[in-house]
Every structure is written in structure tokens, then in C-alpha cells.
N, C-alpha and C positions, 0 to 999 in steps of 0.2 A: 622412316615413315613418310609418305607422300604429303604434300600440302593439302590435298583433298581429304585425306584420311584424318589429318589433324583438325580440320575445320569440323568434320563430323563428330570427332571424339570431344573437342572443346565445347561444342554446342550441347552434347549430352550432359556434360557436367553443369553447365549453366542452367539447363532445364531442371536437372535433379536439385540443384541449389535453390531455384525459384519455388519448386514444390515444397521443399523443406522449410523455407522461410514462410511461405503461405500457410503452411499447416501449423507452424509454431505460433503465428500471430492470431490464429483463430482460437487457440486455447487461452490466451491471455485476456482476461477481462476483470481487472481490479477497479474497485471504486476509488477515485482519487481522494486523497487525504487533504482535507482543507484545515489547516491549523490557525487558530485565532489567539490573539494576545489577551482578550477579555472574555469572561464567561458569557456575558450578555450578547456579544457578537456571535458566539457559537450557538447560543440558544435561538437567536433569530434565523441562523442558517439552517438549523434542523428543529423546528418547533414541535414536532411529534416524537422526538428522540431525546434521550438523556445525554447530558454533556459530561465528559470525563476529562481528566488531566492526563495527558500522554507524556511520559518521560522518554524521549527519543533515545537517550544514551543507553538506558536499560531495556527499552522495548516493552515497558509495562505501562498500563493505565490505571488510574486511581479514580474511584467514584467519590461523589460528594459525601462528606462525613468522614472520610479516611484522613489520617494524619498528614499524609503527604500530598493531598489534593490542592493543586494551585501552587505548589512550592517548587523551588529549584529554577536553575537557569537553562536547563536543557529540555524544557517541555513546553507544551502549548495546550489550549483547550480545543478539543475535537468532539465530534459526534460519536456516540458509542458504537453505532453500526459501522461507521467508517473505520474505527479502530479495530473492530473485529474483523472486518473484511481485509484490512491491512495485515492481518496475522499477528497483531500485538496481543500480548497475554494480560490478563486481569491480575491485579495484586491481591494477595490473600491477607496482607497486613490490615488489621482492624476489622476483619470480618469474622473473627472467632467468637 
């Protein structure tokens, strides 16, 4: 392969890679998750939303009134909409 042919070929790969990267970043639009240590902090952050306890290890959030709300070392208070946008699941415990 000549040197000129290599440049043309490698430029095509770089262009294809740039297009793929650009297309992939346009699809990603997630709401950032803002964890808080205290419930009042989370409520000030999202005054028009409910606050939930998010267990990071299990990937589940608990609503106020559920047994595990505010408990555990692997969790934090977050806004309900942020937890839903982050693809976390709701807990069914205590909702029966």
C-alpha cells in the first residue's frame, strides 16, 4: 500500500469514528442524580417533587412511609423524578 493510499484510508476511519461518536452523544440525555444526606436538603432541591430514599446497592427507591425509607448505609435522599430518570425501580414493599 502506498503512503498516499494509507492516508486516505486512515482518514476515512477517523471520519467514520467521529460520526459514530457524535451520533452516540446526541442520544444520551440523562438527568443528573443529586444525592443528599438529609431529607430537608433534597426537598429544598426539588420543592415541587417528592423525596425518596434511593438504595444504590439494590437500585431501588423507597417512598416516605415505607419501612426502609431513610435506612441503610448504601443510600441517599433524592428527588423522585431524578430516580425515575436514572432508571431506578420503585420498591413494592409496604405498598400492599
